[in-house]
N, C-alpha and C positions, 0 to 999 in steps of 0.2 A: 982162276977157277974158283967159284963160290962153293963154300962147304956148308952143307945142311946137316944139322944134328937131328937125326930121326927121333931120338928119345924125347925131344921137345914136343913132338907132334902126336905121339901115340903113348897112352898111359900103359904102364907095366909092359913095355916092349921088352922081349927077351934079350938077354945078353949073349946067349949062345948063337953063333952065326948060322948053324944049321936050322935052328927054329925060326929065325927072323924071316926068312923067305916064306916059310909055311904060314906064319902069322899074317904077313902082308898079303899073301895070296888068298887067305881066308877073308880078310877085309875086302879084297877086290871082288870076290865072289858074292859077298853080302851087299856091297855098295858099288856095282859096276858102273854107275853113272857119275860117280864122284870123281871130279877132276883131281882132287887132292890125293885120294887113295890110288888112282890110276898112275899119277905121277910117281909116287913112291914105289909102287909095284913095278913099273916099267924101269925105273932107275935101278932098282935092286936086281931085276932080271939082267939088265945090261952089264952090271958089275959081276954077277955071280952065275948066271946061266945064259951066256951069249947066244947059244943055239936057239933057246926058247925065245929070247929077246928078238932075234932076227925073224922068227915066225910071226910074232905078235905085234911088232913095232908099227907096221903100216896101218893096222887097224886101230891100235890103242893111242898112237900119237895124235890121231884126229880128235880125240876127246880131251886133249890137254890144251889149255888156253894159251900158254906161252911155250910154244915148241922150241923157239930159239933159246930160251932160258934153260930148257931141259938139258941141252948139250953143254951148257956152261956151268954145271954144278956137279958136285960129288957128295955122296952121302957119307956121314961119319956116324959111328956107333960107339956109344959110351955106356958102360953099366950105370944104372940109376944111382948107385952109391957115390959116384964121382960128382954128382950135381949138388951144389949147396942147397939145402932145404930152406925155404922161406919160413920164418917163424910165424906161428899163428898170432903171437902177440903183436907183431908188426902189422898184420892184416887187420886185427881188431882195432888197433890205434888209428889206422887210416880210415876204417869204416866209421869210427866214432867221430873223427874230424869232419868227414863228409856229412854226417847226420847233423852236426852242430852248425855247419855253414852250408846249408842247402842253397844252391844257386836259384835265384828268382828272377822272373821277367817283370820289369816294372813298366807301367804305362807312362809314356812320355808324350803329352799332347803336342809337343813341338815336332815330334817325329811321326805321329799318327794323324791321318786326315779323317776326321769324323764325318765329313760331308761326302766322302767317296762312296759311290754306289757299286759295291762289289758284285751285286747280282747282274748289273748291266755288263760288267767286265766279263762275267762268266758266260755271257751269250756270244762272245766273239768266237767264231769257229775258225780253227786253223785249217788251211786247205789240205794239209796232210791227212787229216782225220775224216775227210768227207768220203763217203762211200755209198754205194747203191743200197746196202743194208740199212745204213743210217736213214736214208731218204724213205725207205719202205717203213721203217719203224715210226718215223715222224708222221707219215701218211696214215698209218694204222691208228696212231694216237690222236688224230684229228688236226695235226699241224701240217696241213696240206701246203700252205704257202712256203714253209721251210723246206718241205719235201721237193717242191717244184724248183725252188732256188738251188738246192743241192744238185738236183739232176741237171739243171742248166750249167752249173759249174763243171760237173762231170763231163758234159758234152764238150765243153771247151778243153778240158784236160785230155779227153780221149776222142779225137775227131773220127777215128775209125769206127766208133760205136754210136755215132750221131743218130742213126735210124732207131737203134735199140732204145736209147734214152728218150728220144722224141716220142716213141710209143708209150714208154712209161709215164711221161709227162701227160700225155693224152688220157691215159688210164686214171691218173690221179685227178685230173681235171673233171673227168666223167664222174668219178666218185664224189667230187665236190658238188656237182650239179645234182646227183641223185640224193645226196644228203639234204640239200636245200629243198628239193621237191618233197622229200619225206617230212621235213619240218613244216612246210607250208600245208601239207595235207593234215598234219596232226593239230594244227591251230585252227 
């Protein structure tokens, strides 16, 4: 069973057992969507208030990422005085060393291809990201060819919506024709 020292995670966590549950409950009320806080709150309830734990576990366990790991650990509580303090001098020395030896990225022409057209690579569309909304946005921005292309791909992906996408393609093509007629009339 994995032991988790709660004092490592919460600053100024009380030493008194009766206050600990109240403090973690306050955190849970303030941050109900936090996986981290919910984990500790539920674990503490499990150990100290089993009846309340039984009432809340089905709801709160759903918001914990690793539910299997929840059952494989036990909380440990230590007074803050028992932890060795890190000396500020040590931190200052490490910070100074980092400032003196700042990591740098160096350009290596052997590793970088200057002739590569990154803009062209950015135009490759992954089929996962194709959507009707994207097609409509392209059509509204005047990229009707891309819009029609996306709608045709969506027709292939969703054969049950063929009629719907065909109607959208016709609508986009009509807007192309209308825009061309407007341009001819303006010239």
